[in-house]
Wavefront OBJ file of the C-alpha trace (Angstrom):
o trace
v -0.003 -0.027 0.001
v 2.769 2.454 0.882
v 4.665 1.722 -2.325
v 1.639 2.490 -4.365
v 1.025 5.701 -2.444
v 4.655 6.756 -2.845
v 4.477 5.990 -6.562
v 1.296 8.093 -6.978
v 2.867 10.992 -5.050
v 5.996 10.874 -7.249
v 3.847 10.784 -10.388
v 1.793 13.765 -9.092
v 4.931 15.768 -8.275
v 6.364 15.126 -11.701
v 3.200 16.058 -13.488
v 2.848 19.226 -11.434
v 6.457 20.179 -12.182
v 5.984 19.599 -15.918
v 2.798 21.739 -15.894
v 4.645 24.531 -14.122
v 7.498 24.338 -16.660
v 5.042 24.344 -19.597
v 3.175 27.363 -18.280
v 6.444 29.259 -17.493
v 7.753 28.594 -21.027
v 4.476 29.879 -22.495
v 4.611 33.031 -20.369
v 8.234 33.622 -21.327
v 7.456 33.184 -25.019
v 4.604 35.733 -24.739
v 6.862 38.144 -22.933
v 9.507 37.790 -25.613
v 6.887 38.360 -28.320
v 5.750 41.537 -26.566
v 9.315 42.677 -26.038
v 8.646 43.027 -22.279
v 12.262 42.863 -20.978
v 11.379 43.331 -17.335
v 8.860 40.436 -17.419
v 11.423 38.302 -19.335
v 14.030 38.887 -16.515
v 11.496 38.039 -13.843
v 10.378 34.795 -15.617
v 13.971 33.806 -16.261
v 14.679 34.325 -12.557
v 11.674 32.145 -11.737
v 12.969 29.419 -14.090
v 16.361 29.491 -12.371
v 14.708 29.293 -8.932
v 12.694 26.289 -10.062
v 15.791 24.734 -11.766
v 14.139 24.562 -15.162
l 1 2 3 4 5 6 7 8 9 10 11 12 13 14 15 16 17 18 19 20 21 22 23 24 25 26 27 28 29 30 31 32 33 34 35 36 37 38 39 40 41 42 43 44 45 46 47 48 49 50 51 52
């Protein structure tokens, strides 16, 4: 039972992290398209913080 629970938690953590990464990449692309340098810097800092 614990192994299954641990496996589910690991899968959930991985899925959550991938979703965060996908959304961050989308936001970064939009900021670049808009030429918003301040937002680009903030999003790049967020990516470094999250180790993406």
